C-alpha positions as CSV (number, residue, x, y, z in Angstrom):
1,M,56.0,144.0,129.8
2,K,54.9,146.7,127.5
3,T,52.7,149.4,129.2
4,A,50.4,151.9,127.2
5,I,49.2,155.1,128.8
6,W,45.4,155.9,128.0
7,G,45.2,159.7,127.4
8,E,46.9,162.9,128.8
9,Q,44.3,163.1,131.6
10,R,45.9,162.6,135.1
11,D,43.5,161.8,137.9
12,E,43.8,163.1,141.6
13,V,42.5,159.8,142.8
14,G,41.4,157.5,140.2
15,E,39.2,154.6,141.0
16,S,36.6,152.2,140.4
17,P,37.5,151.2,136.6
18,F,34.7,149.6,134.7
19,W,35.2,148.3,131.3
20,D,32.3,148.7,128.8
21,A,32.8,146.0,126.2
22,G,29.7,147.2,124.3
23,H,31.1,150.6,123.7
24,G,34.7,149.9,123.7
25,C,35.8,152.4,126.5
26,L,36.6,152.5,130.4
27,W,34.6,154.3,132.8
28,S,36.0,155.4,136.2
29,V,35.8,158.0,139.0
30,D,38.2,160.8,140.1
31,M,37.3,161.0,143.8
32,T,38.9,164.3,144.9
33,A,38.5,166.0,141.5
34,Q,34.8,165.2,141.9
35,A,34.5,163.9,138.3
36,I,33.4,160.6,136.5
37,R,35.6,159.9,133.5
38,R,35.2,158.1,130.3
39,R,38.4,156.8,128.3
40,W,39.0,155.3,124.9
41,P,42.1,153.3,123.9
42,D,42.9,156.1,121.5
43,G,43.4,158.4,124.4
44,R,40.0,160.4,124.2
45,T,38.7,161.3,127.5
46,D,35.5,162.7,128.6
47,S,34.9,164.2,132.1
48,F,31.6,164.7,133.8
49,P,31.7,166.8,137.0
50,T,29.8,165.7,139.9
51,A,28.4,167.8,142.9
52,E,30.1,165.6,145.6
53,L,32.7,162.9,145.8
54,P,32.2,159.8,143.6
55,A,33.7,156.7,145.2
56,A,32.7,153.9,142.9
57,L,30.3,153.0,140.1
58,A,28.8,150.2,137.9
59,L,27.1,150.3,134.5
60,N,23.6,148.9,133.8
61,P,23.4,146.2,131.1
62,Q,22.9,148.8,128.3
63,G,25.7,150.9,129.4
64,D,23.4,154.1,129.3
65,S,23.3,154.7,133.1
66,A,25.4,153.7,136.1
67,V,24.7,153.2,140.0
68,V,27.2,155.3,141.5
69,A,28.4,155.4,145.3
70,F,28.9,159.2,146.2
71,A,30.3,160.2,149.6
72,S,26.8,160.6,151.2
73,G,24.9,157.9,149.6
74,T,24.1,155.8,146.1
75,A,22.4,157.4,143.2
76,L,21.3,156.6,139.5
77,W,23.4,158.5,137.2
78,T,23.4,159.0,133.6
79,P,26.0,161.2,131.4
80,A,23.3,163.3,130.3
81,E,21.4,164.1,133.4
82,G,23.9,163.6,136.1
83,I,22.3,162.3,139.3
84,R,18.6,161.1,138.2
85,H,17.6,160.2,141.6
86,W,19.0,158.9,145.0
87,L,18.8,155.2,146.0
88,T,20.2,154.8,149.4
89,R,21.6,156.6,152.2
90,P,23.3,153.6,154.1
91,E,25.2,155.8,156.7
92,S,23.7,158.6,158.8
93,A,26.8,159.7,161.0
94,P,28.2,162.8,159.5
95,L,31.8,161.7,159.7
96,L,31.1,158.7,157.7
97,R,31.3,158.3,153.8
98,L,31.1,155.6,151.3
99,N,34.6,154.4,149.9
100,E,34.3,151.2,147.8
101,G,31.4,149.7,145.6
102,K,30.8,146.9,143.1
103,C,27.9,144.8,141.8
104,D,27.6,141.0,142.7
105,P,26.6,138.3,140.3
106,A,23.1,139.2,140.7
107,G,23.4,142.8,140.1
108,R,23.0,144.1,143.6
109,F,25.4,146.8,144.4
110,W,27.7,146.4,147.4
111,V,29.2,149.4,149.1
112,A,31.4,150.0,152.1
113,S,31.7,153.1,154.4
114,M,34.5,154.4,156.6
115,E,35.3,157.4,158.6
116,N,35.9,160.5,156.1
117,N,39.7,161.0,155.5
118,L,38.9,164.1,153.7
119,D,38.0,167.5,155.1
120,Q,35.3,169.8,153.8
121,H,37.8,171.4,151.3
122,G,38.9,167.9,149.9
123,Q,42.2,167.9,152.0
124,P,43.4,165.0,153.9
125,R,42.1,164.7,157.4
126,A,43.4,162.3,160.0
127,T,41.2,159.3,160.9
128,S,41.3,157.1,164.0
129,S,38.1,154.7,164.1
130,F,37.3,151.6,162.3
131,A,33.8,152.6,162.0
132,G,32.8,151.5,158.4
133,R,30.5,148.9,157.4
134,L,29.9,146.5,154.5
135,W,26.5,147.1,152.8
136,R,24.5,145.5,150.3
137,T,21.9,147.6,148.3
138,C,19.1,146.6,146.0
139,G,17.0,149.5,144.7
140,R,16.1,151.8,147.6
141,Q,17.1,149.2,150.2
142,A,20.5,148.7,152.2
143,I,21.2,146.0,154.5
144,A,24.5,145.9,156.7
145,F,26.6,142.8,156.5
146,S,29.3,143.8,158.8
147,A,29.9,145.2,162.1
148,A,31.3,148.7,162.4
149,E,34.8,147.5,161.7
150,F,36.5,149.0,158.6
151,G,39.1,151.5,158.5
152,C,39.6,152.0,155.0
153,P,37.4,149.2,152.8
154,N,38.7,148.4,149.4
155,T,38.8,145.4,147.0
156,M,35.5,143.8,146.2
157,A,35.5,140.6,143.9
158,W,33.6,137.3,143.4
159,S,35.3,134.1,142.5
160,P,34.4,132.7,138.9
161,D,32.2,130.0,140.3
162,Q,30.2,132.5,142.5
163,R,31.1,130.6,145.7
164,Y,33.4,133.2,147.3
165,F,33.4,137.0,148.0
166,Y,36.5,139.0,148.7
167,A,36.9,142.3,150.5
168,G,39.7,144.1,152.0
169,D,40.8,147.0,154.6
170,S,43.7,149.2,153.5
171,Q,44.0,150.3,157.1
172,R,44.6,146.8,158.3
173,N,46.6,145.8,155.1
174,A,44.4,142.5,154.9
175,I,42.0,141.1,152.5
176,W,39.5,138.5,153.6
177,V,37.4,135.9,151.8
178,W,33.9,134.8,152.6
179,H,31.5,132.1,151.5
180,Y,29.0,133.6,149.2
181,D,25.4,132.3,148.4
182,A,24.7,133.4,144.8
183,T,21.0,132.7,145.3
184,S,20.4,134.7,148.5
185,G,23.3,137.1,148.3
186,D,24.4,136.4,151.9
187,I,27.9,135.9,152.9
188,S,29.3,133.9,155.7
189,Q,32.4,132.0,157.3
190,R,35.0,135.0,156.8
191,R,38.8,134.0,156.8
192,I,41.9,135.9,155.8
193,L,43.2,135.5,152.3
194,Q,46.1,137.6,152.7
195,Q,47.7,139.7,155.4
196,G,50.6,142.2,154.9
197,G,52.5,142.6,151.5
198,P,54.0,145.5,149.6
199,G,52.3,148.9,150.1
200,I,48.6,148.4,151.0
201,P,45.8,146.9,149.2
202,D,43.4,149.0,147.2
203,G,41.1,148.1,144.4
204,S,41.1,144.5,142.7
205,A,40.0,142.5,139.7
206,M,39.3,138.9,139.3
207,D,40.7,136.8,136.4
208,E,39.2,133.6,134.9
209,D,41.4,131.3,136.9
210,G,40.0,132.7,140.2
211,C,43.1,134.7,141.0
212,L,42.7,138.1,142.6
213,W,44.7,141.1,141.1
214,T,45.1,143.8,143.4
215,A,46.4,147.6,143.3
216,R,49.1,148.1,145.8
217,F,49.0,151.6,147.0
218,G,52.3,153.1,147.8
219,A,54.1,150.2,146.6
220,G,54.1,150.9,142.8
221,C,52.9,147.4,141.8
222,I,50.0,145.0,141.1
223,V,50.0,141.7,142.9
224,R,48.2,138.5,141.7
225,T,47.0,136.3,144.5
226,T,45.8,132.5,144.2
227,P,42.6,131.4,145.8
228,G,44.8,129.9,148.4
229,G,46.3,133.1,149.6
230,K,49.7,132.6,147.6
231,T,51.3,135.7,146.0
232,D,51.7,134.3,142.4
233,R,53.0,137.4,140.7
234,I,54.2,140.9,141.5
235,I,54.1,143.4,138.5
236,P,55.9,146.6,139.1
237,L,54.4,149.9,137.6
238,P,55.9,153.1,136.6
239,L,54.0,155.0,139.1
240,C,53.7,155.2,142.9
241,N,50.1,154.8,143.8
242,P,48.0,152.4,141.6
243,T,44.4,152.4,143.0
244,S,42.3,149.7,141.3
245,C,42.2,147.5,138.1
246,T,39.9,145.9,135.7
247,F,40.2,143.7,132.7
248,G,39.2,145.0,129.4
249,N,40.3,145.0,125.6
250,A,42.5,147.4,124.0
251,D,42.2,146.0,120.4
252,G,38.6,145.7,119.8
253,G,38.2,142.1,120.4
254,S,36.1,140.1,122.8
255,R,38.9,138.7,125.1
256,L,39.4,140.5,128.5
257,D,43.2,140.3,127.9
258,T,44.2,143.8,129.0
259,L,44.7,144.9,132.6
260,L,43.6,148.6,132.9
261,I,45.0,150.3,136.0
262,T,43.9,153.5,137.6
263,S,46.1,155.5,139.9
264,A,46.4,158.8,142.1
265,R,48.7,161.7,142.2
266,F,46.7,163.3,145.2
267,G,49.1,163.8,148.2
268,L,52.3,163.3,146.4
269,S,54.8,166.3,146.8
270,Q,56.4,165.7,143.6
271,P,54.1,163.5,141.4
272,G,55.7,161.9,138.4
273,P,54.6,162.2,134.9
274,L,52.6,159.1,135.1
275,D,51.1,159.4,138.6
276,G,47.4,159.6,138.2
277,A,47.3,158.0,134.6
278,V,45.5,155.1,133.3
279,L,47.6,152.3,132.5
280,A,47.0,149.3,130.1
281,M,49.1,146.2,129.8
282,H,48.9,142.5,128.6
283,T,49.7,140.1,131.4
284,G,49.1,136.8,129.6
285,H,45.9,136.4,131.5
286,C,42.4,137.0,130.8
287,G,39.9,138.5,133.3
288,L,36.2,138.3,134.3
289,P,33.8,141.2,133.1
290,E,32.7,143.5,135.9
291,N,29.1,142.5,137.0
292,R,26.4,145.0,136.0
293,Y,23.8,146.9,137.8
294,Q,20.3,145.2,137.5
295,D,18.1,147.2,139.5
296,D,17.6,150.9,138.6
297,G,15.3,151.6,141.7
């Protein structure tokens, strides 16, 4: 399977890839380098420094601003202004930070928290608690949708028919699925979709067939999982730590037939030449567009 490399930039911890079809570019965050990145298929890359760790982002419908989950809360951000204003501070405990975030089909921004695994200098810090929660935000309100139970939350996705919501925990090596009410935005009846597997589950994308594509951190691969929880494909990658993925288009068309994969080099004693790169590949499948943020607060 042919793999393309988008640009020379290597991220420390690349995350939250978001394809902007209107402008033909990929947005993502580099968490520990504290930067938001914008890449084009020809390799051009723009970097926007941030004052604190950015964990996830989602663009608004026009693509001129984004809601960003920073370590301490969510904020409205623009390339020209940086943080325009803060929206929510879901967690007040000093040892907790936000880690994952995506918008649901109605444009509400979901985020998940965890015990901070980084110290004040951005270096690895041992964690011991399952203290993170799943939150749904809308404007300046945040509602908790789980107990304090997540070790390292990752993976958020919604099924094509908007009946199911997926989220995972890297520390438990588990991905769950809930029933999702598209009108109210509520979730219920959680069950295990997949437990174990190569590496640990990090970020995911949804394809048009309802299958979940998950970056398996530490295992150097992407796993495609069916709605029934069966591993359908395992795609090896030329790097160690893929972090997340989304579907875009590298050829200027409208079909979301290119899988775009972020990765990390942070923590590797001898990172390879592609660790931290963004990869692009055609898999024979098309994905769903990422949901856009509908409330600027």
